[in-house]
C-alpha positions in Angstrom: -2.7 -34.7 -8.3 -4.5 -32.9 -11.1 -3.3 -29.4 -12.0 -5.2 -26.4 -10.8 -5.4 -25.0 -14.4 -3.8 -21.7 -13.5 -0.4 -20.6 -14.6 1.8 -18.4 -12.3 1.0 -15.3 -14.4 -2.8 -16.0 -14.3 -2.7 -16.5 -10.6 -1.3 -13.0 -10.1 -3.9 -11.4 -12.5 -7.0 -13.4 -11.7 -8.6 -13.5 -8.2 -8.8 -17.2 -7.0 -12.5 -16.7 -6.1 -13.2 -16.0 -9.8 -15.1 -18.9 -11.5 -15.1 -19.4 -15.2 -18.3 -21.5 -15.0 -16.4 -24.9 -15.5 -17.2 -27.3 -12.7 -14.3 -29.2 -11.1 -14.0 -32.8 -12.2 -15.2 -34.0 -8.9 -17.8 -32.2 -6.7 -16.8 -34.3 -3.7 -15.5 -32.0 -0.9 -12.3 -33.1 0.7 -12.4 -34.3 4.3 -11.2 -31.2 6.3 -11.1 -33.3 9.5 -8.7 -36.0 8.5 -5.2 -36.0 10.1 -2.9 -33.4 8.7 0.2 -34.4 6.9 2.8 -31.6 6.5 4.2 -31.2 3.0 7.4 -29.5 2.3 8.0 -30.4 -1.3 9.5 -27.6 -3.3 11.4 -26.0 -0.4 15.0 -25.5 -1.4 17.6 -26.9 1.1 19.2 -24.4 3.4 22.2 -22.8 1.7 24.2 -19.6 1.7 21.3 -18.1 -0.3 18.7 -19.5 2.1 19.7 -18.6 5.6 17.5 -20.0 8.2 16.1 -17.1 10.3 13.1 -18.5 12.4 12.2 -22.1 13.2 9.4 -23.6 15.2 10.0 -27.1 16.6 7.0 -29.1 17.6 5.2 -25.9 18.8 2.0 -26.2 20.7 0.2 -23.1 21.9 -2.8 -23.2 24.3 -5.4 -20.7 25.5 -6.4 -22.3 28.8 -7.4 -25.8 27.7 -7.9 -24.9 24.0 -5.0 -26.0 21.8 -4.7 -23.3 19.1 -1.4 -24.5 17.6 -0.9 -28.3 17.3 2.7 -29.3 17.0 3.9 -27.1 14.2 7.5 -27.4 12.9 8.3 -24.7 10.3 11.5 -23.1 8.9 11.5 -19.5 7.8 14.3 -18.1 5.7 16.0 -14.6 5.8 15.3 -11.9 3.4 12.2 -13.5 2.1 8.4 -12.8 2.4 6.6 -15.8 4.0 2.8 -15.7 3.8 0.6 -17.6 6.3 -2.8 -18.4 4.8 -5.9 -20.2 6.0 -9.5 -19.8 7.2 -10.3 -17.5 10.2 -9.5 -19.1 13.5 -7.0 -21.6 12.1 -4.0 -20.3 14.2 -2.2 -18.1 11.8 -2.0 -14.9 14.0 -1.3 -17.1 17.1 1.6 -18.6 15.3 2.8 -15.2 14.2 2.6 -13.7 17.6 4.8 -16.6 19.0 7.9 -15.1 17.1 8.0 -12.1 19.4 6.1 -13.6 22.3 3.1 -11.3 22.0 1.0 -14.3 23.1 2.4 -13.7 26.6 0.1 -10.7 26.9 -3.0 -13.0 26.6 -4.2 -14.3 29.9 -4.1 -18.1 30.1 -1.8 -18.6 27.1 1.0 -21.1 27.4 3.1 -23.2 25.0 5.5 -26.1 24.6 8.2 -26.7 22.1 10.6 -24.2 20.6 10.8 -21.1 18.6 14.3 -20.4 17.5 15.4 -17.0 16.2 18.9 -17.2 14.8 19.2 -20.5 16.5 18.3 -19.2 20.0 15.1 -20.5 21.7 13.1 -17.4 22.5 10.7 -19.3 24.7 13.3 -20.2 27.3 13.4 -18.4 30.7 15.6 -15.4 30.8 14.8 -14.2 27.3 15.0 -10.3 27.2 11.5 -9.9 25.7 12.0 -6.1 25.2 15.2 -6.7 23.1 13.3 -9.6 21.3 10.5 -7.2 20.3 13.0 -4.8 19.0 14.7 -7.5 16.9 11.2 -8.9 15.8 9.0 -5.9 15.2 5.2 -6.1 14.5 2.8 -4.2 12.3 -0.9 -4.8 13.2 -4.1 -5.1 11.2 -5.4 -1.7 12.0 -2.9 1.3 11.8 -2.1 2.4 15.3 0.0 5.6 15.2 0.6 7.2 18.5 -1.5 10.4 19.2 1.6 12.6 18.6 3.5 14.1 15.7 4.8 12.2 12.8 8.3 12.9 14.0 7.7 11.8 17.5 6.1 8.5 16.4 9.3 7.6 14.6 11.7 8.5 17.3 9.7 7.1 20.1 11.4 3.7 20.1 15.0 4.9 19.5 14.7 7.5 22.4 13.7 4.7 24.8 16.9 2.8 24.0 19.4 5.6 24.2 20.0 9.3 24.5 20.1 10.8 21.0 21.1 14.3 19.7 18.7 16.3 17.4 20.9 15.5 14.5 20.7 11.8 15.2 17.0 11.7 15.5 16.6 13.8 12.3 18.6 11.2 10.5 16.6 8.4 12.0 13.3 10.0 11.0 14.4 10.6 7.4 15.9 7.2 7.0 13.0 5.3 8.4 10.4 7.3 6.4 12.3 7.0 3.3 12.5 3.2 3.7 8.8 3.2 4.2 8.1 5.1 1.1 6.6 8.1 3.0 9.3 10.7 3.3 8.4 12.8 0.2 4.7 12.8 1.3 5.3 14.0 4.9 8.7 15.7 4.9 7.0 19.2 5.2 4.6 18.3 8.0 6.7 16.3 10.3 5.4 18.2 13.3 1.8 17.6 12.4 -0.3 14.9 14.0 0.1 11.4 12.7 -3.7 10.9 13.2 -4.2 13.4 10.3 -2.7 11.0 7.8 -4.7 8.7 5.5 -5.2 5.2 6.5 -2.6 3.9 4.0 -0.1 6.5 5.2 -0.8 5.7 8.8 0.1 2.1 8.1 3.3 3.0 6.3 4.1 5.3 9.3 3.7 2.3 11.6 6.1 0.3 9.3 8.5 3.3 9.5 8.1 3.4 13.4 8.9 -0.4 13.4 12.1 -0.2 11.3 13.3 3.0 13.2 14.5 0.6 16.0 16.5 -1.6 13.4 14.7 -4.9 13.6 15.7 -7.9 11.6 12.3 -9.4 11.3 9.0 -7.7 10.6 5.7 -9.5 11.4 2.6 -8.3 9.6 -0.8 -9.4 10.8 -3.2 -8.6 7.9 -1.7 -5.1 7.3 -3.8 -4.3 4.3 -7.2 -5.6 5.5 -8.5 -2.1 6.5 -6.9 -0.4 3.4 -8.3 0.6 0.0 -6.8 -1.0 -3.2 -4.4 2.0 -3.8 -3.1 1.9 -0.2 -2.8 -1.9 -0.4 -0.7 -1.5 -3.6 1.7 0.8 -1.8 2.1 -1.6 1.1 2.7 -4.6 -1.1 5.3 -2.6 -3.1 7.0 -1.6 0.2 7.1 -5.2 1.4 8.9 -6.3 -1.7 11.3 -3.4 -1.4 12.1 -4.1 2.3 12.7 -7.8 2.0 16.3 -7.1 0.8 16.9 -5.8 4.4 14.4 -7.6 6.5 12.7 -10.9 6.9 9.0 -10.5 6.5 6.2 -12.8 7.7 2.7 -11.8 6.8 -0.7 -13.2 7.8 -3.3 -12.6 5.0 -6.7 -13.8 3.9 -6.1 -12.3 0.5 -5.0 -15.1 -1.9 -4.3 -12.6 -4.5 -1.9 -10.8 -2.2 -0.1 -13.9 -1.0 0.5 -15.1 -4.6 1.8 -11.6 -5.6 4.3 -10.8 -2.8 5.4 -13.9 -1.0 8.4 -16.3 -1.7 6.9 -19.1 0.4 3.4 -19.8 1.7 2.2 -21.9 4.6 -1.4 -23.2 4.6 -2.9 -23.5 8.1 -6.0 -25.5 9.0 -7.5 -26.4 12.4 -4.3 -25.2 14.2 -2.0 -27.3 12.1 0.4 -26.5 9.2 -1.2 -28.4 6.4 1.2 -27.6 3.6 4.3 -25.3 3.3 6.1 -24.8 0.0 7.3 -22.1 -2.4 4.3 -19.8 -3.2 4.2 -20.9 -6.9 3.8 -24.5 -5.9 1.1 -23.8 -3.3 -1.0 -21.9 -6.0 -0.2 -24.0 -9.0 0.4 -27.5 -7.8 -0.6 -28.0 -4.2 0.0 -31.5 -2.8 -3.1 -31.7 -0.7 -6.6 -31.5 -1.9 -7.6 -29.3 1.0 -4.9 -26.7 0.0 -6.2 -26.9 -3.6 -9.8 -26.4 -2.4 -8.8 -23.3 -0.3 -6.7 -21.5 -2.8 -9.4 -22.0 -5.5 -12.0 -20.4 -3.2 -14.1 -23.6 -2.5 -14.1 -22.9 1.3 -12.8 -20.5 3.9 
């Protein structure tokens, strides 16, 4: 396959939508309806340094009669950032929500196949969904702090799990806000309303609230789409800082963001996983012409 013409450094500094004016060698658009072949070239074999954390096995997800996810098998590794990219409506968020069974809340949804977290199929009957969602936390597209104080937002989850002393909750609040890079900005106004924070601060508060219950996996569904560039920068830096302690899976439409922060990237199209590899390969040497067309901004 022809090279994309972008180096790793250039891909992190030049938006994929930018066009130098040079036309591609061929103006023929790829056939986006042809059967999908999953590519896994470039993925390191599982080892002590690449511990398997989440796996989907022939996963199909339906909303009524509509098949939103079509037989996806995908391995996600611990202490990495995995980006899910693709056009709107291609199944990225549906796939993300399968990892903590948030799709259960949607009427008419059902699935077949497996989703394994630490080797345990979370789709089987008897799964403790409350405990699952503690272990696999989620940060949504729009910041959604509770209408209460900053302090109470952080301790809300831990208090549901167990009785805690004031000293214990103080420690949880400081630790969580520090990990989320927000402590220095709010430590003098912890009793103030969380709704008084800026959008970027609210999103970091939601991340702090998520990690307060000590998850192992953090799902992020377009966490920066409603934020300005400065707030986006803070969230991206936070993600890279947090991956030493957590496994992070992020849905994003921002190719720039995916190329900057993720270790691996999966490209979704029409409910299928078209290509999955290390991020540098997806953006520099994709193995499918449709992936190449998408990351170069020719559709989507």
